[in-house]
N, C-alpha and C positions, 0 to 999 in steps of 0.2 A: 890772399893776405900773407904777408911775411911777418911772422911773430918776432923774429930777431930785430927787424927794423923798427917795429912799433915800440919794443922795449928799450931800444937804444934812444928813442925819442923821449919816452916818458920817464925813464929812470932819473935823469938829472932834475926833472921837475919834482918828482917825489922826494928825492934827497934834499933838495932845497926847501921844500915844504916842511919836512921833518926837522931839519936843522934849525929852522926859525919858528918852531912850534910854539914855544913859550912867549916869544916876543911879539907874535902877530896878533895876540888877543883872540877873542872868540868870533869876531866879525859882526857886522851890523845885520840886524834882522829887519829886512825891508818888507813893505806891504807888496802884494802880488803885482799891482799895476806898475809900481816903481821897478820891481825886479825884472819884469818882462821887457823893460827898456834897455837892459844891459846888453842882451844879444838875442838873436833869433832862435826860438825853440822849435820852429816848424820843420817837418820832415819833407824832403823834396823828392821829385821824381828821379833826378840824376844824382849820383854820388859825388864826393869831393875827394881831393888828394889828401895824403897823410898829414901834410903840414897844416891844412885847414882843420882837419879833425883834431890835431894836436892843440890848436887854439881853443877848440871846443872843450877839450880835456882841461886845459888851464883855466878857462872861464868857470867851468863847473866847480873845480877844486877851490878856486879863490873866491867864489861867490857863496860857497857853503859855509855853514857855521862850524867852528872848530870845537867840536865836543870833547876833544882830547885835552883842552885847556882847563886848568883848575878853576877858572872863573865861570865855567859852565856848571850851574847849580840847579838847572831847571827841571830835569827829569830824575828818575831814580837810578841814574847811572852817570858816570863822568870818567873820562880817561880811557885808555886802552893799553893793555899789556903788549909790549912790542912783539913778543913771541906769538901772541894771539893774532896780531896783525899779519905776521908772516904765515901763520896757519891758514888765515883766510886766503892769502895769495896762493898758498900751496893747494888749497881745496879747489881754487879756480884753475890752477895749472894742471891738476890731475883730472878735474871735471868729473869726479866720481858721482854715481847715483847710488843712494843708500838703500835701494829696494832689494838688491840681492847681494849675497856674499860673492858670487862669481864675478860680478862687475866691480865690487869694491871690497876686496878681501881684507886689506890692511885697515881701511877705514871702519869696517864692520867690527873687527876685533877691538879697535880703539874705542868705539862707542860703547860696546859691551863692557869693556874694562872700566870706563868712566862710570857707567851705571852701577857696576858692582862696587866701585870705590865710594860713590856718594851714598849708596844704601848702607854701607858699613857705618857711616857717621850717623845715620838715622837709627841704626840698631838692627837692621835687617841683613843678616849674614847667611843664614841657612836657606832662606827662601826669599826670592825677590824677582822683580821684573821691571822693565822700564823702556823708555824710548825718548829720543830727543824730539821736541815739538817746536812749533813756530812762535812760541811765546807763552807767557804765563796764562794768557787768556785761553789759548788752545789747550793748555794743561788742565785748566779748570773744566773745560768742555769734555775732555777725555775722562776726567774723574766722574762727571755726571753720567756720561754715556756708559762707562763701565759699571757704575753702580746700578743703573737701570737694567742693563743686560744681565748682570750677575743675579740680581734679586728678582727680576721679572723677565726671564728668557722668552716667555711667550709673546711679549711685546716686540722683541727683536724679530721674531718670526712672523707674527700676524699683524703687527702695527697697532697703534693705539685705537684705531676705529673699531676693532673687535673687542675692546676692553672698556667700553663706555662707562661701566659702573666703577672703574678704578680711577681715582683722582690722586695722582702722586704729588706729594708736597716735599719741599726742601727748605732748610733753615740756614740762613746766613746772617752775620752781623749787619746792622744797618750801615756800618763803616766798611763793609766788604767791597771788593772790586766790582765794577760794573760788568765785568765779563760774565758773571753768573747770569745776569739778565739776558745777555746775548746767547749764552749757551741754552738757557731755557727756551728762548725763542727758536733757536735752530732745532732743538729736539722736539718741538711741538708740545711742550709740557704746560704751557699757559703761564704767562707772567704773574697772574694773580696767585699762582700756586707756589711762587718763590716768596717765602715769608721772611721779613726782616726782623731780627731780634734786637732788643734794646741793649744799649751799652752804658757804661758808667761815664763820668765826665772826661776821662782820658781816652775813651773809645774802645775799652775792653768789653767784650761780650758778657752780658749778665746771664749766668747759667740758670738762675731761677726763672727768668723770663723765657729762656729756651725751653725749659720743662713745661711752663704754662702754655706756650705757643703750640707745643707738640700735643698736649692734651686737648686744647681747643680744636686743633685740626682733626684729631680722632673723633671728637664729639660731632664734628660736622660731617662725619662719614668718609673722611679723606684717609689716605695711606701715607704717612711720613716714611721716607725712604733714604734721605740724604741730609747730613749735617756737615757744614764746612766751618773750620776755624781759619782765622786770618793771622798769619805770622808776619807782622809788619804791615799795619794799615797804611794806606796811601798818603793820608794827610798827616796824622800824628805819629805814625810808626809804632802803634801799640800792638802787643801780642795777646791774642785770646788765650784763655785758660785751657790749654790743650788736654791736659790730663783729666780734668773734670768733665770736659766735653766728650772725651773718649768713653768715659764711664756711662754717660747718658746715652751715647750712641749704641753702646753694647746692650744696655738695658732695653732700649727701644727697638733694637734689631735694625738699626739704620747704618748705612755706609758712612764712614767718617773720613772726610777729606781735609787736608790742610793746604791752604794756599800760602806756600812759602816762597812765592815768586820774588818778593822783596827781601824778606828776612831769613830765608833758608840758610844762608851762608853763615849765620851765627853759630851753626852746628860745628863749624871748624874751630871755634874758639872755646877752650876749656873754661874761660872766664865768663863767657856770655851764652853758652849753649843752654844753661838753665832757663833762659827765656822760652825755650821750646820743650820744657819738661813734659814727658809723656808722648813725644813724637813717635816712638816705636809702636804705640798702640793704634796708630792711624792705618786706614785701609789704602790710602794713596796720598801723594804729595806732589805739588808743583814747586819747581826750584829753578830760578834764573841765575846762573852764575855771572852773566854779563852785567848784572846790577851792582853787586858789591865787589866782585873779583876782577872786573875789567877785562873779561874774556871776549868782549865784542858781540854786537848784535848779529844774529840772535843765538844765544847759548842757553836754551831752556830745556828742562828735563821734566818728564812725568815719571814718577816712581811709585812702586807698589810692592808690598810683601807677598802678594798672591802670584806665585809662579805660573807662567803661561797664560795669565788672565787677559793680557792684551790681545793675544791671538784669538782666544775664545770670544772676546767681546767684539773685536773688529772684523774678523774674517767672516765672509759670507758662506756660500755653498761651494767653496773650492775654486772660485773664479781666479783666472790667471794661471792655473796649474798646467794648462795646455800650451802656454807660450812664454811664461816668465818664471813661475815658481815650480821648479822641477824637483821631484823626489830624489834626494841623494844625501850623502853624509854632509856635504857642504850646504845643501839646501836647508838643513835644519838650523843653520846660522842666519838665514834670511831675516832681515828686519822689516821688510815690506808688509807682511801680513799683520804685524803688530802696530803699524802706523796708519793714520788716516790719509797719508799721502802715498803715492807710488814713487815718482821721481822726487828725490829729496836731496838737498844740498848737504855736503859733508861739513857739518858744523862741529863735529866732534874733535877734529884735529887741532883746531885753534885752542880749545879748552885743554886738551891733552898736552900741547906744547907748553902752555903757560904753567900747567901743574907740574910738568917735568922740570921746568926751570926753577920754580919756587919750592916745590915739595909741600907736604902737609904743614911743615913748620913755617914756611914762608907765607902760605895762605893764612895761617893763624895770625901771624904778625901783622899782615895786611888788615885783617878784620879788626884786630885790637887797635890798630892805628886809626882806622876810620871812626871807631867809637871815641877814641881820645880826641880826634878833631871835632867831633860833635860836642863833647864836653867843653872843649876850649871855646868854641863858638858861643855856646850857651853862657859860659862865665863872662865872656867879653860883653855880651849883650846885657847881662845883669848889671854890669858895672857902668853902663852908659845911661845917663839920665834921660837921653832923648828917645830911648827905646824901652820896650817892655817884653820880656820873655813870657809868653802866654802859658806854656806848659814845660815842665822840666822833662827834657827828652829822655826816653828809655832806649832810644835807638838813634838813627842818623837823621831824623827829621827834627829840625830846629825851627819852631814856629814863633814868630815875634811880630811886633807892630810898632809904629810910631806912638810914643806915649801920649802926647797931647795933640791928638788929631785935629782938635778944634782950632789949633793954630794954623792949620793948612787948608781946612775946608769945613763946610757945614756938615753936621752929623749925617744928614740924609744923603750927602754926596760922597760918603766914605768909599763906597765900592768904585764909583767912577774915578775918584782921586787915585786909588791904588792901581786901577787899570792904566791910567795915564802915566803914573809914576813908573810902573813896570815897563810900559812902552818906551818911555824916555831912556831907561837903562838899556833896553835892547837896541834902541836906535843909535846909542853911543858906541855900541860894539864892545863895551868894557866888561859888562857882566850880564848874565842871563839867570834870573831867579824867578821862581814861580810864586803864585799867590793862591789863596784858598779862602772860602767863606764857610764857616761852620757855626750853626745855630745863630745866624745873624751877625757874626763877627768876622770881619775881613782882615787878613794878615798875610805876611810873607811866609813862605815855606822854603827854608834853606835845607838842601840835601848835601851832606858831607860825604859824598861817595868817591871823591878823588883824594888820593893819598897826600897830595901837596897842598890841600886846603888848610893851611896853618893859620896862626894868629895874625900874621901880616896881611894875608889875603882877606881874612874876615874884617879886619880894621879898614882895609881899603874899600871893601864892599859897603860897610856902614857909612864911610865918608862919602862915597858916591851916591848913596841913597839920600843922605841929607842935602848934598849939593843939588840933586835933581828935585827934591821936595821943595827946596827954597827957590827954585828957578821960576822965573816969570812965565816960562813956556809951558808949565804944567797947568 
């Protein structure tokens, strides 16, 4: 393969794509059967020439959704910092593996510096540890694993089968991310032992119910060991009372984890960091910078104030020391023993380049702007008689519905109507926005994670929703 030749072919395609980024829209979301008609996905016995592969490149690029466009409001991220994009290209160009310092010296130092810098915003300066992970879900898994191994090291050595009398229980908000269920499943802790705590009408965990659930668990002969707060719930964007929960965790001798995958970046803003008051009291935290800061998938961190805790939790009996992890001054910098992965992509450089470009002040301005866009969207919706703002947003989640739904469908068909309405929006290629159902109420969930989602774009979205809602094709 000739790298120079390939890049000569693709560079004009990439430049053209980026030049027309705003004008091309987000693209149509087609069903699988229709999308498979566009071109052949099959892998063949014989290869093809570079020009044929270039056509494949263009087809994939032009058939994919443009998540960099401000009309993409579907997930908890939108847009991409251009230096982060260049960092991803740099990571592929160097093809570093993050297992050892000797294979990735610069990348290792960059990741460690990022971890140190993020921990400073949490309040952990004297003692800290961390690792980049494959997403917030993986960060929550690491938190549970570390808690179990720290509090019950005998389980790490002997396995749960030799501790049949010990039933470990964990406590999360009923609005918490589903990744805690996956983590409990992976760790063999039993899904019934993951206990959901009640929330108020805005989705904030009720500390009195947390206390009650812990006491009920103890009366059943169980062993509470883990409490998790959510900093930015998936649907409403609510923040659990971290400071109060930390006090309960300390009293109950439980590990206290904060899932800040969505909302962790509020710590960069002096104005909004009080949403996470008490975060310095946590034992661990998940933080996805790709969500609010546009640093590109995947830019996820697991952080803890317990120095060297990751190695102690994850390392086995010295495996790998005879062929990859060698004792030396440089070997002390190895990140592999602190990770659940061995070979690992260099995700740090794209975050680092974006941060070097903007600095702490630029990151703070970005966070504040995203909050401003959320308030703008909420105020516009309030002023429109056709729509109803269901909750005043405390974060970037703006949840709203059509006010007089009976004008569009029968009450029992509301869910189906919203599904069809959303599908119509996606099929048009103009907007992508998600929906949710909470306590029997179905609504749109708008996420203002893109810095360009201003009043004009919000008004265009609402206009498009009404046009689709009144269409005979819905």
